[in-house]
C-alpha positions in Angstrom: -194.3 22.0 42.3 -191.5 21.5 44.8 -188.3 23.6 45.2 -185.6 22.9 47.8 -182.9 25.5 48.1 -179.6 25.0 50.0 -181.3 22.9 52.7 -179.3 22.0 55.8 -180.3 19.6 58.5 -178.3 18.7 61.6 -178.5 15.9 64.1 -176.9 17.5 67.1 -173.5 18.6 66.0 -173.5 16.2 63.0 -174.5 17.6 59.6 -177.0 15.3 57.8 -177.8 17.5 54.8 -175.2 20.0 53.6 -176.9 22.4 51.3 -179.3 20.3 49.2 -181.1 21.9 46.2 -183.5 20.1 44.0 -186.8 20.6 42.1 -189.8 18.6 41.1 -191.9 20.0 38.2 -195.5 19.4 37.1 -196.0 15.9 35.7 -192.5 14.6 36.6 -191.2 11.6 38.4 -187.9 12.7 40.0 -185.7 10.1 41.7 -183.2 10.5 44.5 -180.7 7.7 44.7 -177.8 7.0 47.0 -176.5 4.5 49.5 -177.8 4.0 53.0 -177.0 6.9 55.3 -176.6 9.4 52.4 -179.5 11.6 53.6 -182.4 10.5 51.4 -184.9 9.8 54.2 -183.7 12.9 56.2 -184.5 15.0 53.1 -188.1 13.6 52.9 -188.6 14.1 56.6 -187.5 17.7 56.3 -189.8 18.4 53.4 -192.8 16.9 55.1 -192.2 18.8 58.3 -191.0 15.9 60.5 -187.6 17.5 60.9 -186.8 21.2 61.2 -184.1 22.5 58.8 -181.1 24.4 60.2 -181.0 26.5 57.1 -182.3 26.8 53.6 -185.8 27.0 52.1 -188.5 24.6 50.9 -191.4 25.9 48.7 -194.4 23.9 47.5 -196.5 25.3 44.8 -194.8 28.6 45.3 -195.5 28.8 49.1 -192.8 28.5 51.7 -193.3 25.4 53.9 -189.8 24.9 55.5 -190.2 24.7 59.2 -194.0 24.3 58.9 -196.2 21.9 60.8 -196.5 18.4 59.2 -200.3 18.4 59.4 -200.4 21.7 57.5 -198.1 20.4 54.9 -200.3 17.2 54.5 -203.4 19.4 54.1 -201.6 21.4 51.3 -201.5 18.1 49.3 -197.8 17.0 49.8 -198.2 13.4 50.9 -195.3 11.2 52.2 -195.3 7.4 52.1 -192.5 6.6 54.6 -190.0 3.7 54.5 -191.4 0.7 56.3 -195.0 1.4 55.2 -196.2 2.6 58.7 -199.7 1.2 58.3 -202.1 0.7 61.3 -201.7 -3.0 61.9 -204.9 -3.4 64.1 -207.1 -1.5 61.7 -208.7 -3.3 58.7 -207.7 -2.6 55.1 -210.8 -0.5 54.7 -210.1 1.5 57.8 -206.5 2.1 56.9 -207.5 3.4 53.5 -210.2 5.7 54.9 -207.6 7.1 57.4 -205.9 8.6 54.3 -209.0 10.7 53.7 -209.1 12.3 57.2 -208.4 15.8 55.8 -211.2 15.5 53.3 -214.9 16.1 53.5 -217.7 14.4 51.7 -218.2 10.9 50.1 -215.0 8.9 49.7 -216.5 6.0 47.8 -215.4 7.1 44.3 -211.8 7.4 45.5 -212.0 4.0 47.1 -213.3 2.5 43.9 -210.4 4.0 42.1 -208.0 2.5 44.6 -209.4 -0.9 44.2 -209.1 -0.6 40.4 -205.4 -0.1 41.0 -205.0 -2.6 43.8 -207.6 -5.4 43.3 -205.8 -7.5 45.9 -206.7 -5.0 48.6 -210.4 -5.3 47.8 -210.1 -9.1 48.3 -208.7 -8.4 51.8 -210.8 -5.4 52.7 -211.9 -6.6 56.1 -208.5 -8.1 57.1 -206.4 -6.3 59.7 -203.5 -4.5 58.0 -201.0 -6.4 60.2 -202.0 -9.8 58.6 -201.0 -8.7 55.1 -197.8 -9.6 53.3 -195.1 -7.0 53.0 -196.1 -6.3 49.4 -199.7 -6.0 50.3 -198.8 -3.6 53.1 -196.9 -1.5 50.6 -199.9 -1.4 48.4 -202.0 -0.4 51.4 -199.6 2.5 52.2 -199.9 3.7 48.7 -203.7 3.3 48.7 -203.9 5.4 51.9 -201.8 8.1 50.2 -204.0 8.1 47.1 -207.1 8.7 49.3 -205.6 12.0 50.4 -205.6 13.2 46.7 -201.9 14.1 46.7 -200.8 17.1 44.6 -197.3 15.6 45.0 -196.4 12.1 46.3 -193.1 11.4 48.1 -192.2 7.7 48.2 -189.4 6.4 50.5 -187.9 3.0 49.4 -191.2 1.5 48.0 -189.3 -1.6 46.8 -187.5 -2.3 50.1 -187.6 -6.0 51.1 -190.1 -7.0 48.4 -189.9 -9.9 46.0 -189.2 -9.0 42.3 -192.8 -9.8 41.1 -194.2 -7.7 43.9 -191.8 -4.8 43.1 -193.1 -4.8 39.5 -196.7 -4.6 40.8 -195.8 -1.7 43.1 -194.0 0.1 40.3 -196.8 -0.4 37.9 -199.1 1.2 40.4 -196.7 4.1 40.8 -196.8 4.6 37.0 -200.6 4.6 37.0 -200.7 7.1 39.8 -198.3 9.3 37.9 -200.2 8.9 34.6 -203.3 10.1 36.5 -201.5 13.5 36.9 -199.6 13.2 40.2 -195.9 14.2 40.3 -193.7 11.9 42.3 -190.5 12.3 44.3 -189.1 8.8 44.5 -186.4 7.8 47.0 -184.8 4.5 46.0 -181.6 2.5 46.8 -182.3 0.4 43.7 -180.7 2.8 41.3 -181.5 0.8 38.1 -185.2 0.6 39.0 -185.4 4.3 39.9 -183.6 5.5 36.8 -185.8 3.4 34.6 -188.9 4.9 36.2 -188.0 8.5 36.6 -187.7 11.4 34.2 -184.8 13.0 36.1 -182.7 12.1 39.1 -180.3 13.3 41.7 -177.5 11.4 43.3 -176.9 12.1 47.0 -173.7 11.2 48.9 -173.0 12.2 52.5 -175.7 14.9 52.6 -174.8 16.5 49.3 -176.1 16.3 45.7 -173.1 15.1 43.6 -174.8 14.4 40.3 -178.1 15.3 38.6 -179.6 15.0 35.1 -182.0 13.1 33.0 -182.4 9.4 33.9 -180.9 8.5 30.5 -177.8 10.6 31.2 -177.3 9.1 34.6 -177.8 5.6 33.3 -175.0 6.3 30.8 -172.7 7.9 33.5 -169.6 5.9 34.2 -169.6 7.2 37.8 -173.2 6.0 38.4 -172.6 2.7 36.7 -169.5 2.0 38.9 -171.1 3.2 42.2 -174.7 2.0 41.8 -175.3 -0.2 38.8 -172.5 -2.7 39.2 -170.8 -1.6 36.0 
């Protein structure tokens, strides 16, 4: 589904990504873990067209998208849920959800019913402004808006950030349901234990480079990962 080859991104003279390569296959959840400032968000921004790479290539479903316009990438089915949710605070829950379907034609009611089956709490708050929701509800809303776009691949940036444990479990249950419905996921998480217990495979990024990769089981058993990210 997604192939990134030797990707480099610079901020001025500083190198943010230094030759990143990774893949996401059909039906996979792939995690990207690392500390703050390692380059995780920069990578997602480059994939979704918000940053222009200095070198390297990004291919989605076999087509080159590196350097492409973000709106074109969205229309291709690659959907990015950014860190911090980025909902529209003055629009209602209903309006926020329907904004996710702006690239689509026809009746959106069936998709909306599917969303409310996953997030019944949003149905209870359907006419509330998005800005009045709790942090967890706003994360649900950001995911719901992404689902409305019918993603072929979903990229999630720190979906658990700042949320209470019970809310995190609800968010991750929703992510599993989305995945079980056939949507591959590229998951960026600072919570390595949570990410590795959700994903099929994972990559570890440090200072703009991939330093480890493998199955989640392999990385959970890795002494390096345990010491650096799991408190082992």
